[in-house]
C-alpha positions as CSV (number, residue, x, y, z in Angstrom):
1,M,-66.2,211.8,59.9
2,E,-62.7,211.9,61.8
3,F,-62.4,209.5,65.0
4,K,-59.7,211.8,67.0
5,G,-57.7,210.0,70.6
6,A,-57.1,206.0,70.9
7,M,-60.3,205.8,68.6
8,G,-58.6,207.8,65.8
9,G,-55.3,205.7,66.2
10,I,-56.7,202.9,65.8
11,Y,-58.4,203.8,62.9
12,R,-55.5,205.4,61.0
13,L,-53.7,202.0,61.5
14,T,-56.5,199.9,60.7
15,E,-56.2,201.8,57.5
16,W,-52.6,201.4,57.0
17,I,-52.8,197.6,57.6
18,T,-55.6,197.6,54.8
19,R,-53.4,199.4,52.6
20,F,-50.2,197.8,53.0
21,A,-52.3,194.6,52.6
22,G,-53.4,195.3,50.0
23,A,-50.5,196.8,47.9
24,N,-49.2,193.3,48.9
25,L,-52.2,191.5,47.5
26,L,-51.9,192.8,44.3
27,W,-47.9,192.6,44.0
28,V,-48.3,188.2,44.7
29,L,-51.1,188.2,42.6
30,C,-49.2,189.6,39.6
31,A,-46.3,188.3,40.0
32,S,-47.7,184.5,40.3
33,P,-46.1,182.8,38.1
34,F,-42.7,183.9,40.1
35,F,-43.3,182.9,43.3
36,F,-45.4,179.3,42.3
37,F,-42.1,178.1,40.8
38,T,-39.7,180.0,43.5
39,I,-42.1,177.9,45.9
40,V,-41.9,175.0,43.9
41,K,-37.6,175.2,43.6
42,I,-37.7,175.6,47.5
43,L,-39.8,172.2,48.0
44,V,-37.6,170.0,45.7
45,L,-34.4,171.3,46.8
46,G,-35.7,170.2,49.8
47,Q,-36.4,166.4,48.9
48,G,-32.5,167.1,47.7
49,M,-33.9,166.8,43.7
50,T,-31.0,168.6,42.2
51,N,-31.9,168.4,38.1
52,E,-35.8,169.5,38.9
53,S,-34.1,172.1,41.1
54,L,-32.0,173.5,38.4
55,Q,-35.3,172.6,36.0
56,M,-36.7,175.5,37.9
57,N,-33.9,178.4,38.3
58,W,-34.1,178.1,34.5
59,A,-38.3,178.9,34.7
60,I,-37.7,181.1,37.3
61,A,-35.3,183.3,35.1
62,V,-37.8,182.8,32.2
63,V,-40.8,184.5,34.0
64,A,-39.6,186.7,36.1
65,P,-38.1,189.5,33.9
66,F,-42.7,189.1,32.4
67,T,-44.1,189.1,35.7
68,F,-42.1,189.6,39.2
69,F,-40.5,192.8,37.6
70,P,-43.6,194.6,36.4
71,A,-45.7,193.6,39.4
72,T,-42.4,194.8,41.7
73,A,-43.2,198.6,39.6
74,A,-46.6,199.0,40.1
75,L,-46.2,198.1,44.0
76,F,-43.4,200.7,44.2
77,G,-45.3,202.8,42.0
78,V,-48.4,202.8,45.1
79,V,-45.1,203.1,47.7
80,R,-43.9,206.3,46.3
81,K,-47.4,207.9,46.4
82,W,-47.4,206.9,50.1
83,V,-44.2,207.9,50.9
84,M,-44.7,211.6,49.4
85,G,-48.1,212.4,51.0
86,D,-50.1,210.7,48.9
87,A,-51.5,208.6,51.3
88,D,-55.8,208.4,50.1
89,V,-54.5,207.2,46.8
90,P,-56.6,204.6,45.4
91,V,-54.3,201.3,45.7
92,F,-56.1,198.6,43.1
93,K,-56.3,201.8,40.4
94,T,-52.3,203.6,41.6
95,F,-51.6,199.5,41.0
96,F,-52.9,198.9,38.1
97,A,-52.1,202.3,36.4
98,G,-48.1,202.1,37.3
99,Y,-48.4,198.4,36.4
100,K,-49.1,199.4,32.7
101,D,-47.5,203.1,32.3
102,N,-44.1,201.5,33.5
103,F,-44.7,197.4,32.3
104,K,-42.1,197.7,29.2
105,Q,-39.3,199.7,31.2
106,S,-39.3,197.6,34.4
107,M,-40.0,193.9,31.4
108,L,-36.3,195.2,29.8
109,G,-34.4,196.0,33.3
110,G,-35.5,192.7,33.8
111,I,-34.3,191.0,31.7
112,F,-31.3,192.9,31.5
113,Y,-30.8,191.8,36.1
114,T,-31.6,188.7,34.5
115,I,-29.5,187.7,32.1
116,L,-26.4,189.3,34.7
117,F,-27.6,187.4,37.7
118,V,-27.5,183.9,35.6
119,V,-24.1,184.4,34.2
120,M,-22.6,185.9,37.6
121,Y,-24.6,183.0,39.5
122,L,-22.9,180.6,37.0
123,D,-19.5,182.1,36.9
124,Y,-19.7,182.1,41.4
125,T,-20.9,178.6,40.9
126,V,-18.0,177.0,38.3
127,Y,-15.4,179.1,40.5
128,M,-16.4,178.0,43.9
129,T,-17.5,173.8,42.7
130,Q,-14.4,173.3,39.9
131,F,-11.6,175.9,40.0
132,K,-10.7,175.5,44.0
133,N,-7.5,177.3,43.7
134,L,-9.7,179.9,41.8
135,Q,-12.3,180.2,44.7
136,L,-10.7,184.4,45.2
137,I,-12.8,185.2,42.2
138,G,-16.0,183.5,43.5
139,I,-15.8,185.4,45.8
140,I,-15.9,188.1,43.7
141,M,-18.9,187.2,41.7
142,L,-20.3,187.0,45.0
143,I,-19.7,189.9,46.2
144,L,-20.9,192.0,42.2
145,L,-23.8,189.7,42.6
146,L,-24.7,191.1,45.9
147,L,-24.8,195.0,44.6
148,L,-26.2,194.3,41.7
149,G,-29.2,192.6,43.7
150,V,-29.1,195.6,46.0
151,S,-28.9,198.1,42.8
152,M,-32.7,196.8,42.4
153,F,-34.0,199.0,44.7
154,N,-32.9,202.2,43.3
155,F,-34.2,200.6,39.9
156,F,-37.5,200.1,40.8
157,S,-37.7,203.7,42.2
158,M,-36.3,205.1,39.3
159,V,-38.7,204.2,37.5
160,V,-41.7,204.5,38.8
161,H,-39.8,208.5,40.2
162,Y,-38.0,209.5,36.5
163,H,-38.8,209.7,33.1
164,M,-35.7,208.7,31.1
165,S,-34.1,205.6,29.1
166,I,-33.5,202.6,30.7
167,G,-30.7,202.6,30.2
168,L,-29.9,206.0,32.2
169,I,-32.4,204.3,35.1
170,I,-30.5,201.1,35.3
171,K,-26.3,203.1,35.4
172,N,-28.3,205.7,37.6
173,A,-29.2,203.2,39.7
174,V,-26.1,200.9,40.1
175,L,-24.1,204.2,40.0
176,I,-26.4,205.7,43.8
177,T,-25.8,202.0,44.4
178,L,-21.7,202.2,45.2
179,I,-22.1,206.2,46.0
180,R,-24.6,206.4,49.1
181,P,-23.5,202.6,50.6
182,F,-25.3,203.3,53.4
183,R,-28.1,204.1,52.9
184,V,-28.6,201.1,49.9
185,F,-27.3,198.7,52.6
186,S,-29.8,199.4,55.5
187,T,-32.3,199.2,53.2
188,L,-30.5,195.9,52.9
189,L,-30.4,194.8,56.3
190,G,-34.2,196.0,56.9
191,A,-35.2,194.1,53.9
192,G,-33.3,191.5,55.0
193,L,-34.5,191.8,58.7
194,V,-38.6,191.6,57.2
195,T,-37.6,188.4,55.0
196,Y,-36.5,186.7,58.6
197,I,-40.1,187.7,59.9
198,G,-41.8,186.4,56.9
199,A,-39.8,183.2,56.6
200,Q,-41.7,182.6,60.6
201,Y,-45.0,183.7,60.0
202,P,-45.5,182.6,56.1
203,A,-48.7,184.0,56.2
204,L,-46.9,187.6,56.7
205,F,-45.9,187.0,53.1
206,F,-48.8,187.5,51.6
207,F,-50.0,190.6,53.1
208,F,-47.4,192.6,53.6
209,I,-43.7,192.0,53.2
210,G,-43.3,193.0,49.7
211,S,-45.3,196.4,51.0
212,I,-43.1,197.4,53.6
213,I,-39.6,196.1,52.2
214,A,-41.0,198.0,49.0
215,W,-41.7,201.5,51.1
216,F,-38.4,201.3,53.3
217,A,-36.6,200.9,50.0
218,F,-38.2,203.8,49.0
219,F,-37.9,206.5,51.6
220,N,-34.5,205.5,52.0
221,F,-34.4,206.4,48.1
222,Y,-36.4,209.6,48.0
223,A,-34.1,210.5,51.5
224,T,-30.7,209.7,49.1
225,F,-32.6,212.0,46.4
226,T,-33.8,214.8,48.5
227,K,-29.8,215.2,49.8
228,M,-28.1,215.4,46.3
229,Q,-30.6,217.1,44.9
230,E,-30.4,219.8,48.1
231,Q,-26.4,219.9,47.2
232,I,-26.9,220.2,44.1
233,E,-28.4,223.5,44.9
234,K,-26.6,224.3,47.3
235,M,-23.6,223.9,44.8
236,Q,-25.5,226.2,42.5
237,A,-26.2,228.9,44.4
238,D,-23.1,229.2,45.9
239,Q,-21.5,228.9,42.4
240,A,-24.0,231.8,40.8
241,D,-22.7,233.7,43.6
242,E,-19.1,233.2,42.6
243,E,-19.6,234.0,39.3
244,G,-21.8,237.3,40.2
245,T,-19.1,238.2,42.7
246,L,-15.9,238.0,39.9
247,E,-18.5,239.2,37.4
248,E,-19.7,243.0,39.8
249,P,-17.2,245.6,38.6
250,S,-14.9,248.0,40.9
251,S,-15.5,251.5,41.4
252,E,-12.4,252.0,39.2
253,S,-14.1,250.2,36.0
254,R,-17.4,251.2,36.7
255,T,-15.7,254.6,36.5
256,E,-13.8,253.7,33.0
257,L,-16.8,252.8,31.6
258,K,-18.9,255.6,32.0
């Protein structure tokens, strides 16, 4: 039965609420070890337990590639279907199919990103605390950390959207971040706003925050991808027209060929 009018709008709204909540809960469940250690870190940091906080940093770094990254790739696989117009796709089946299909690439990418994050964060901490006269290098490391974090949005989008090697995915994720900074940083600002709201209402985190950020991130990525494809096709068409014009013989040439 299809509802129309106000009832139809309410029905569609509840459908989308259910979809976002279902996908988000699956994401939280599959990445639960990562979130557990993150919550513990926040708690011990709030109590001034520095050593325990550092231990939680290492625990987060160890579990992130095997839990957070595959779960997030699976979440992006679901929102990709929504952005591309397949709204009625079964959330549970699509999530775990994406989890299985993209586990290896997302895990390898997670290892790469985690190692870079750890190295850059340590460099940033050392330069900002131990070498006061070299704090500029620490600021540069902070900017690189920000760019690396932003490129993760493109990384997850490309893992679920392309069939290519993990090296090419990481390379292109970083390149798109540098080439199309407006789209990517609008994703960052949107994610920051949603995260801030989630911090005020923690229950929203378990039901909506991750899936909303993933949807917005892939929406921006897909818009960027579509625009770049159109530009490439236009360039190819213009090049083909130019080559056709150059290869077309003049009237004198046609006479001589006869």
